[in-house]
C-alpha positions as CSV (number, residue, x, y, z in Angstrom):
1,M,26.6,37.5,1.7
2,Q,23.5,39.6,1.6
3,N,20.7,38.9,-0.9
4,K,18.0,41.1,-2.4
5,T,14.7,39.4,-3.3
6,L,13.1,40.5,-6.5
7,T,9.9,39.4,-8.3
8,R,9.9,38.4,-11.9
9,L,8.4,41.7,-12.9
10,E,11.0,43.7,-10.9
11,I,13.8,41.9,-12.7
12,Y,12.1,42.5,-16.1
13,E,11.9,46.3,-15.2
14,L,15.6,46.2,-14.0
15,V,16.9,44.5,-17.2
16,W,15.1,47.1,-19.4
17,S,16.2,50.1,-17.3
18,K,20.0,49.5,-17.2
19,T,22.6,47.5,-19.0
20,I,23.6,44.0,-17.7
21,R,27.1,45.4,-17.2
22,D,25.6,48.0,-14.7
23,I,23.4,45.4,-13.1
24,L,26.4,43.2,-12.4
25,K,28.1,46.1,-10.6
26,E,25.3,45.8,-8.0
27,Y,24.9,42.0,-7.8
28,A,27.5,39.3,-7.4
29,L,26.7,37.4,-10.5
30,T,28.4,36.5,-13.8
31,N,26.9,37.6,-17.1
32,T,26.1,33.9,-17.9
33,T,24.4,33.4,-14.5
34,F,22.2,36.5,-14.9
35,K,21.1,35.6,-18.4
36,Y,20.3,32.1,-17.2
37,I,18.1,33.5,-14.5
38,C,16.2,35.6,-17.1
39,S,15.9,32.6,-19.4
40,E,14.6,30.3,-16.6
41,N,11.9,32.9,-15.7
42,D,11.0,33.7,-19.3
43,I,12.2,37.3,-19.0
44,P,13.1,38.9,-22.3
45,V,16.4,40.8,-22.4
46,P,17.5,43.6,-24.7
47,K,19.1,42.4,-27.9
48,M,22.5,43.5,-29.1
49,G,22.5,47.2,-30.2
50,Y,19.4,48.1,-28.1
51,W,21.2,50.6,-25.8
52,Q,23.1,52.1,-28.7
53,K,19.9,52.7,-30.6
54,L,18.2,54.1,-27.5
55,K,21.1,56.5,-27.0
56,H,20.7,57.9,-30.5
57,N,16.9,58.2,-30.1
58,K,16.3,55.4,-32.7
59,K,13.2,53.2,-32.6
60,V,13.7,50.2,-30.4
61,L,11.6,47.1,-29.7
62,K,10.7,46.3,-26.1
63,P,8.8,43.0,-25.9
64,P,6.3,42.7,-23.0
65,L,6.6,40.4,-20.1
66,L,4.2,37.6,-21.1
67,E,2.1,35.5,-18.7
68,T,2.6,31.8,-18.9
69,N,1.2,28.6,-17.3
70,K,4.4,28.3,-15.2
71,T,4.6,29.3,-11.5
72,Y,7.5,31.7,-10.8
73,K,9.2,32.1,-7.4
74,N,10.8,35.3,-6.2
75,I,14.5,35.5,-7.1
76,K,17.3,36.2,-4.7
77,L,20.2,38.1,-6.1
78,P,23.5,38.3,-4.1
79,I,24.5,41.9,-3.5
80,R,28.1,42.7,-4.4
81,I,30.3,43.6,-1.5
82,K,31.4,47.2,-1.6
83,G,34.9,47.5,-3.1
84,Q,35.0,44.2,-4.8
85,E,34.8,45.3,-8.4
86,S,36.3,42.0,-9.7
87,I,33.4,39.9,-8.5
88,T,31.6,40.1,-11.8
89,K,34.5,38.4,-13.4
90,M,34.5,35.5,-11.0
91,T,33.9,31.9,-12.2
92,E,31.0,29.9,-10.9
93,I,33.2,28.0,-8.4
94,N,34.9,31.2,-7.2
95,L,31.5,32.8,-6.6
96,L,30.4,29.8,-4.6
97,V,33.6,29.8,-2.5
98,H,33.1,33.5,-1.9
99,E,29.5,32.9,-0.8
100,I,30.5,30.1,1.6
101,K,33.4,32.1,3.1
102,N,31.2,35.2,3.7
103,N,28.3,33.3,5.3
104,K,29.0,33.9,9.0
105,K,26.6,31.1,10.0
106,L,28.7,28.4,8.4
107,L,31.3,26.5,10.4
108,I,34.4,26.7,8.2
109,K,37.2,26.9,10.8
110,V,38.6,23.6,12.2
111,P,38.7,23.7,16.0
112,E,41.9,22.9,17.9
113,K,40.0,20.2,19.8
114,L,37.3,17.8,18.8
115,Y,34.1,19.2,20.2
116,K,30.7,17.4,20.1
117,P,31.7,15.2,17.2
118,E,29.3,13.6,14.8
119,K,28.4,10.0,15.4
120,I,30.5,8.7,12.6
121,T,33.5,10.8,13.8
122,A,33.2,9.5,17.3
123,A,32.9,5.9,16.1
124,T,36.0,6.4,13.9
125,K,37.9,7.8,16.9
126,D,36.9,4.8,19.0
127,Y,37.9,2.4,16.2
128,F,41.4,3.8,16.0
129,K,41.8,3.6,19.8
130,R,40.7,0.0,19.8
131,K,43.2,-0.8,17.0
132,Q,46.0,0.9,18.8
133,K,45.3,-1.2,22.0
134,S,44.7,-4.5,20.2
135,K,47.4,-7.1,19.6
136,Y,45.7,-8.0,16.3
137,P,44.6,-4.6,14.8
138,Y,43.3,-6.2,11.6
139,K,40.8,-8.2,13.6
140,V,39.1,-5.1,15.1
141,E,35.6,-4.8,13.8
142,E,34.4,-1.7,12.1
143,P,31.7,0.3,14.0
144,K,28.0,0.0,13.0
145,E,27.9,3.8,12.7
146,G,30.3,3.6,9.8
147,L,33.9,4.5,9.4
148,L,35.6,7.6,7.9
149,S,38.5,6.9,5.5
150,L,41.6,7.9,7.5
151,S,45.0,6.6,6.6
152,V,47.6,8.5,8.6
153,S,50.3,8.0,11.2
154,D,49.3,8.0,14.9
155,N,50.3,11.6,15.5
156,L,48.0,12.8,12.7
157,V,44.9,10.9,13.8
158,N,43.5,13.7,15.9
159,R,44.0,16.3,13.2
160,G,42.4,14.0,10.7
161,L,39.4,13.5,12.9
162,R,39.0,17.2,13.5
163,F,39.2,17.9,9.8
164,W,36.6,15.2,9.0
165,D,34.2,16.4,11.7
166,T,34.3,20.0,10.6
167,L,33.8,19.1,6.9
168,I,30.8,16.9,7.8
169,K,29.3,19.6,10.0
170,L,29.7,22.1,7.2
171,L,28.2,19.8,4.6
172,I,25.2,19.2,7.0
173,Q,24.8,23.0,7.3
174,R,24.7,23.2,3.5
175,G,21.9,20.7,3.4
176,H,23.9,17.6,2.6
177,K,24.5,14.3,4.6
178,V,26.8,11.4,5.2
179,E,25.3,7.9,4.6
180,V,26.7,4.5,5.3
181,V,25.7,2.0,2.6
182,R,25.7,-1.7,3.5
183,N,24.8,-5.0,1.7
184,H,24.7,-3.4,-1.8
185,K,24.8,-6.0,-4.6
186,Y,27.9,-4.2,-5.9
187,T,30.7,-4.2,-3.3
188,N,32.2,-0.9,-4.3
189,Y,28.9,0.8,-3.6
190,N,29.2,0.0,0.1
191,G,30.9,2.1,2.7
192,T,30.7,5.7,3.9
193,K,29.2,8.0,1.2
194,F,29.0,11.8,1.2
195,V,25.6,12.7,-0.3
196,I,25.7,16.1,-2.1
197,H,22.4,17.2,-3.8
198,G,21.5,13.5,-4.0
199,E,24.8,12.5,-5.6
200,Y,27.1,10.0,-3.8
201,F,30.8,10.8,-3.4
202,D,33.7,8.6,-2.0
203,M,36.4,10.6,-0.2
204,R,39.7,9.5,1.4
205,L,41.9,11.4,3.9
206,R,45.4,10.1,3.9
207,E,48.9,11.2,4.9
208,M,51.2,11.7,1.9
209,D,54.3,9.6,1.7
210,K,57.8,10.5,0.5
211,R,59.4,8.0,-1.8
212,V,63.1,7.4,-1.2
213,M,65.4,5.1,-3.2
214,E,67.8,3.4,-0.8
215,E,70.6,0.9,-1.1
216,S,69.7,-2.7,-0.2
217,D,71.6,-5.8,0.7
218,F,71.5,-6.7,-2.9
219,N,73.0,-4.9,-5.9
220,W,70.1,-2.7,-6.6
221,K,68.2,0.1,-4.9
222,T,64.8,-0.3,-3.3
223,A,62.0,2.2,-2.9
224,K,61.0,3.1,0.7
225,Y,58.1,5.3,1.7
226,Y,58.2,7.7,4.7
227,P,55.3,9.7,6.2
228,T,55.5,13.5,5.5
229,G,53.1,14.8,8.0
230,K,51.1,16.4,5.2
231,L,47.4,15.5,4.6
232,S,45.7,14.9,1.3
233,L,41.9,14.6,0.7
234,K,41.0,12.6,-2.4
235,I,37.7,12.3,-4.2
236,D,37.5,8.9,-5.9
237,N,34.6,9.8,-8.2
238,Y,35.4,10.5,-11.8
239,P,36.9,13.0,-12.5
240,R,39.1,12.5,-9.5
241,H,40.2,15.5,-7.5
242,E,42.7,16.1,-4.7
243,W,43.5,18.8,-2.1
244,Q,46.9,18.7,-0.4
245,D,48.7,20.6,2.4
246,T,51.1,23.1,0.8
247,K,53.8,25.3,2.3
248,T,51.4,28.2,2.6
249,K,48.0,26.5,3.1
250,L,46.7,23.5,5.0
251,I,43.7,21.6,3.7
252,E,41.8,22.9,6.8
253,D,41.9,26.3,5.1
254,K,40.4,24.8,1.9
255,L,37.1,23.7,3.3
256,P,35.0,26.3,1.3
257,N,36.8,25.2,-1.9
258,I,36.2,21.6,-1.1
259,V,32.5,22.1,-0.5
260,A,32.0,24.4,-3.5
261,Y,33.7,21.8,-5.7
262,L,31.5,19.0,-4.3
263,E,28.3,21.0,-4.8
264,L,29.1,22.0,-8.4
265,S,30.3,18.5,-9.3
266,A,27.0,17.1,-7.9
267,K,25.0,19.7,-9.8
268,K,26.9,18.8,-13.0
269,E,26.5,15.1,-12.4
270,K,22.8,15.5,-11.9
271,E,22.4,17.7,-15.0
272,D,24.5,15.2,-17.1
273,R,22.3,12.3,-15.9
274,I,19.1,14.2,-16.7
275,K,20.5,15.0,-20.2
276,S,21.6,11.4,-20.6
277,E,18.1,10.2,-19.6
278,I,16.5,12.7,-22.0
279,R,18.8,11.5,-24.8
280,R,18.0,7.8,-23.9
281,K,14.2,8.5,-24.0
282,E,14.6,10.4,-27.3
283,Q,16.6,7.5,-28.7
284,E,13.9,5.0,-27.5
285,I,11.3,7.1,-29.3
286,I,13.5,7.1,-32.5
287,E,14.1,3.3,-32.2
288,A,10.3,2.7,-31.6
289,K,9.5,4.7,-34.7
290,K,12.1,2.8,-36.7
291,K,10.7,-0.5,-35.4
292,A,7.1,0.5,-36.3
293,I,8.2,1.6,-39.8
294,Q,10.2,-1.6,-40.2
295,K,7.2,-3.6,-39.0
296,E,5.0,-2.0,-41.6
297,K,7.6,-2.6,-44.2
298,D,7.9,-6.3,-43.2
299,H,4.1,-6.6,-43.2
300,E,3.9,-5.0,-46.6
301,F,6.6,-7.3,-48.0
302,A,5.0,-10.3,-46.5
303,Q,1.7,-9.3,-48.1
304,L,3.4,-8.8,-51.4
305,N,5.2,-12.1,-51.1
306,N,1.9,-13.8,-50.3
307,L,0.4,-12.2,-53.4
308,F,3.1,-13.5,-55.6
309,E,2.9,-17.0,-54.0
310,S,-0.9,-17.0,-54.4
311,A,-0.6,-15.9,-58.1
312,S,2.1,-18.6,-58.6
313,R,-0.2,-21.2,-57.0
314,W,-3.1,-20.0,-59.1
315,H,-0.9,-20.3,-62.2
316,K,0.2,-23.8,-61.2
317,T,-3.4,-24.7,-60.6
318,Q,-4.4,-23.5,-64.1
319,Y,-1.5,-25.4,-65.6
320,L,-2.4,-28.5,-63.6
321,R,-6.1,-28.4,-64.5
322,G,-5.3,-27.7,-68.2
323,Y,-3.2,-30.8,-68.2
324,I,-6.0,-32.9,-66.5
325,W,-8.6,-31.6,-69.0
326,E,-6.3,-32.3,-72.0
327,F,-5.5,-35.7,-70.7
328,E,-9.2,-36.5,-70.1
329,D,-10.1,-35.2,-73.6
330,F,-7.3,-37.3,-75.1
331,L,-8.7,-40.4,-73.4
332,K,-12.2,-39.7,-74.5
333,T,-11.1,-39.1,-78.1
334,N,-9.2,-42.4,-78.1
335,N,-12.1,-44.2,-76.3
336,S,-9.6,-45.3,-73.7
337,L,-11.2,-43.7,-70.5
338,D,-11.6,-46.7,-68.2
339,S,-12.6,-46.7,-64.5
340,K,-9.0,-46.7,-63.3
341,K,-8.1,-43.6,-65.3
342,K,-11.4,-41.9,-64.2
343,E,-10.3,-42.5,-60.6
344,W,-6.9,-41.0,-61.3
345,I,-8.5,-38.0,-63.0
346,N,-10.8,-37.4,-59.9
347,W,-7.7,-37.7,-57.7
348,A,-5.8,-35.2,-59.8
349,K,-8.7,-32.7,-59.8
350,E,-8.9,-33.0,-56.0
351,K,-5.2,-32.1,-55.8
352,A,-5.8,-29.1,-58.0
353,D,-8.6,-28.0,-55.7
354,W,-6.2,-28.4,-52.8
355,L,-3.6,-26.3,-54.5
356,D,-6.0,-23.6,-55.8
357,P,-5.6,-20.4,-53.6
358,F,-9.3,-19.7,-54.1
359,V,-10.5,-23.2,-53.0
360,E,-7.8,-24.7,-50.8
361,K,-9.6,-27.9,-50.2
362,E,-8.5,-29.7,-47.1
363,L,-6.9,-33.1,-47.6
364,K,-5.9,-35.2,-44.6
365,L,-2.9,-36.8,-46.3
366,L,-1.6,-33.3,-47.3
367,E,-2.2,-31.5,-44.1
368,D,1.5,-31.3,-43.3
369,I,2.5,-30.1,-46.8
370,D,3.1,-26.4,-47.5
371,R,1.0,-25.3,-50.5
372,D,3.6,-22.7,-51.7
373,S,6.8,-24.7,-51.5
374,L,5.2,-28.2,-51.8
375,K,7.5,-29.4,-49.0
376,P,6.7,-30.8,-45.5
377,T,6.1,-28.2,-42.8
378,H,8.2,-30.3,-40.4
379,K,10.7,-33.2,-40.6
380,T,9.3,-36.6,-41.1
381,Y,10.6,-39.6,-39.2
382,Y,10.4,-43.2,-40.2
């Protein structure tokens, strides 16, 4: 597919010189995609009714192309292939499939023979050979280069390897890679991964079975499974997806569809993760604000509580001192104030000073007593 490179200013002039509908007749884009390009590059587009007003010589508003602090790159627009009027109605995945199919540089045809295989393909081929020759196939070690998931009967091994190798080569051409993960703390993260736009995918190539209910030696039927010669490629990532051989199309003919699906899935996965991370950070900010407000509230309540406790202690202190003064006055009036009672009065005044929130005299024997509750600050042991 040929592309035309335009500057931000050129797209601005384009979008204000003809309708988007006319623009999409020239370029292989959807309405949504084109508007997204304009939005990402801060290019204003005509509002609804603009072209109708212009047609009837009514006054219209054309906002200028404003300069911003952002750096804008030139934009490549895919040129619509002549005669394909329906391309403007294509979905995003169909447009991508169309682009891959029409890129002559891409390897999308599976060869009849395995030619210059990738390391992991060659290692998988060697692994299957060793298994076929071994008396104990389950003991054959996996190659250090990694292993492609291939669960097929012997007569489909070569076809499976050619399919895998072509898919890998195509993915590499598209800027992706295959990575073998080992010694991960989570076992299911280990194995051969297909890395698309930085996102990891698990894929399995298997031969489909046919389930047949057969009579057994007992009084019931048992299910038996027979190979069909048909291949199926499964993506284990959620949401799971599968491509199968059909009567009219083999999975070899679906390579552009497979790659397009992987690329768009990776794009969506990345976008979802970014959105999730933004939401998480926003939630953290909200929670931090809530905690800060709650901390202020708790502090305010604690201060208020301290105020009431201090007032209560002050009131108790006044009550206590009033009692001491009245008692001392009573003793003096009755001429019964002896040395023992004087000692008790001094002791009582000392306790009032200890309790008074303005004085808080320190007393060794009361150092473990809370002034507000008049209870020990810790358990006592005898």
